[in-house]
N, C-alpha and C positions, 0 to 999 in steps of 0.2 A: 503493500499499500506506500510504503513511503516513497519507494521509488518513483511509482506511480503519480504520484502529486509532484514531485519535482518536474515531470514532462512537460507543462505546459510554459515552466519557466525556462526551461532549457527551449525549448521550440523560439522564444520569443527574444532568447539570447542573442542572438546575430544581429536581429534588427533594434535592439538594446543598444550592443556594441556599436553599431554602426552610427546611430544617431549621437553617441555619447562622443567618439571620436570627430564627426565629421560636423556636427552641427552644436554638441556641448561646450568641447574645447574651444573651439574658434569664438564662441560666444562671450564665454568668460574670459577669451584673450581681450577680445574689443572692448569689453565693458572695463578693462584693466587699464588699456592704453588709452581710452576716452576719460577715464576720471581720474587719472593719476598723473604728474609731474616730477621728474628725477625722484620718484619711488613713493611720492607723498601724494597723499587724497587731494586733486583740488581740479577746479571747472575752468582751469586756463584754456584748456585744449577745446573747449565749448565755445569760450569766449572768441577762441581765435577763429573758428569756424565760423559764428556767427557774424564775425566781423568781416568776411570775405563775399566780394560783391558777388562772385559766382555761387554761391551757397543759395542764396536766396532768390537768384536766378534759376541756377538749378530747380528747385522747390517748384519754382513757377512754371515753368516748362514742364517737368514731371506729373505735375497735377492735372494741367491742359490735356496734354498728351494722352493719360489715361482717362479724363473727363471725356473725351472726344471718341478714341478707340476703344474701351472696353465696353461700353452702352450699343455704340454703331455694331460691335460685332455683336454682340449678342441679339439685337435686332437683327441682323442678318441671318445669322445661324438659326434662328426661330423661325423664319420665312423661308429658307433653304429647306430646315429640317421639315416644315410642314410639305413641301412639294416633292421630296424625297421618300416622304413617308407614304406615297401613291404608288400603287402600281403601274408601269408604262414602259414601253418598248426602250432600249438604250439606258435602264436606271443603272445595270452596274458600271456602265462606260462613265456616267456621269458622274457617280460616286469613285471612283477612282480619280474622275479628274478634280473633283472639288477636295481631296485630301491629298493630292500631290505636293502641296508646298509644306506640307505636314513633314516631311523628308528634307526640306532644308534648313538650312541653319541660316540664324538671323545675320551673318556677316555675308554670306552667298547671295540670301536675298537683298542686302545692301546692294551688293556688286552689279547686282543683273540691274535692280531699279537705275542705279549710279549710270550704268553703261544706256538704259532706254531713255535717261532723261538728260543725258550730258547733250552739249549742244551740237553734235550732229550724231546721235545716238537715233535708234530705231523710230522714236515717236516724233521728233523733230523732222528728219528724213521723210516720215510719211504725210505729217501735215505740209510740209513744202511739196512733195509730188502730187498731193491733191488740190493744191492750190489757198490751203485756207491761209497759210500765213507765206510771207515773202524772206524773212529769216530766221536763224533759231530761236527761240523762245529761251533764255537763260533761268536757270533754276538754282544753281549751285553759286556760291559766293555770300560773303557778309552783308551786302546788299540787298541779295535777293532772299532774306532770312524766312519771309512768310511763305515763301515757295517751299521753300527746304522744308518747314514745318509740314505743310500739306504732303510733300515727296514722302515726307516719314510717316504721316498718317495713311497714304495709300499705301504704300510699301509693306507697312505692320498690320492694315486688315486684309491685306492680299496674303501674306505669309502665315498667320496666325488666326484668322477665322476658322479655319478647320477643325483647329483642337474645340473648340465652343460648339462647331457642327457636333460632331461626333458623340457631345457628351448628350447635347439635345436632344440629337436622334434618338440614340439608347434611351433615353428618357420617354420620349415619344411612344416608340416599340414596348415599352414595359407598360404603357395605360392599356387596360382591357377593353377589349372591343364592346364587350357590354355594356359598358356605360353608354359609348357612343348610339348604339343598336336601341338602348332603353330610350333616349334621348327622341330618336328619329322617331319613334314610337310614337311620342307622345308629340309630335309634331315640331320639335325645334331645330329654327333652321341652322347653317351651318355656323354664323358667328354667332349665334347662342351658345352652339356646342362648344366652340373655341373660347369664348370669354367665360362660361362658366365650368365648363369639366375638363377641356384640354390644358388651358393655362394655369389654374389650379392645381392641377395634379402635376404638371411640369415643375410647381415649385421650389423641390428639391433638386431638380437638374437643373435650375436656374442657377440658383443657390450655389451648386458646385462650380458651375461653369466661372460665375461671376468672381469667387473665390480664387479659382486657379487662374484665371486671366489677370485679375486685380495682381498677384503676387506677382506674376510675369509684367506686367507694365509696370511696377513701381521698379522693377530693376532693369528697364530698358536701356540699351547699351549699344550692341552690335551696329543695329541699322542706324541709331544716330550718329556715332563714331564715324560711319561708312561715306551718308549721306549729307551732314552738316557739321562733323568735328565738332568745334568748340563754340561754333557760331551760335549752336542752341545746346546750353549746358543742360546736362541731367544730374539729379543726383548719384547714378552707378558709375557713371561716365568721369564726374568729377573725384569721386571715391579713388576710381583704377589714377587717375591722374594726381594727385595727391602721395598715393601710395607708389609709383611706379616714376614720376618724373621731381615732385617736390622732394620725396623721400620722407615726408609726414605721416606714419603710420596712426600717428594719434587720429588726427584730423580724417583719415582714410574711415578710421575706426568710426568714428561720428557721424560720417554718411552712411555707413553700413546700418549703424544703429538707428537713424531717425527713417532709412529704408523699412527696416523690421518694424520700428514702431507706427510707421503710415499702415502698413500691411496687416498687422495684427488689429488696428484701429476699424481699417475698412471691412475687415473680416469679421469683426463682432457684430459692426452694422450689418451687414448681410444675413446673418445667423438671425438678429432680432428680428429683422424687417421683412424678412422672406420666409419665413418659418412656416411650412405646409398647415392650412387651417385646420385639415384632418388629425395633423400630432397634437396641438392646440387645444382640439376636443379633446384628444385623449388624456390629456393632462387632468 
């Protein structure tokens, strides 16, 4: 009996060791570097970080990008999932086409869109050949920061909407068809079924998708670094810059803790306000 009672703990031991080594230790180290100065407790590192112009600019752009990208991705994913939840010819090919961006890294996606949007890239050449423009549209450069911003949004939507789509589609397929059929029997229209049955039952999936995408949105770095560099600073990018170029591990740790704090806060809000109604009744 004693051996059997130890089995559950032995099974979770690898996962616990992984979290302890790859999450716990770096977190403790980041806290130490952020709250000490020359071995003594101090808020000097935080003061130095908050007095840096790039910190507040990075904070603003990170929130702006997440605020635009995440809701747009969820809305697109819901629409695509509703379309792909039907039976039609070529459905498998369409599914593969939608999830292909999942296989592409953020750096590769940034390079793809940089080559497409460059002055003599595919998009400018296409528009010029169609006679829609007479000279290339410049997207990259400090004076074109707004264009860079929207280029980042488009690239990130293209690259990572697929992961939200997969989660939402899986949630849709878990909804029992009996609910839909019963509503049809009682004369409920498509939009009524969607509003009263499908979307409420999708809340757990939407909640999961929002949490996962927000975590990644707070850490957005590769695409921004490729398309805009420090023209559009973001928290992860500035943390990387402070660690590799300035060699200030303390300030880089503060950036990491701010990202973690924002992710935890937003995750808690999602859990609180997107809790499924039937789970609330069960309590």
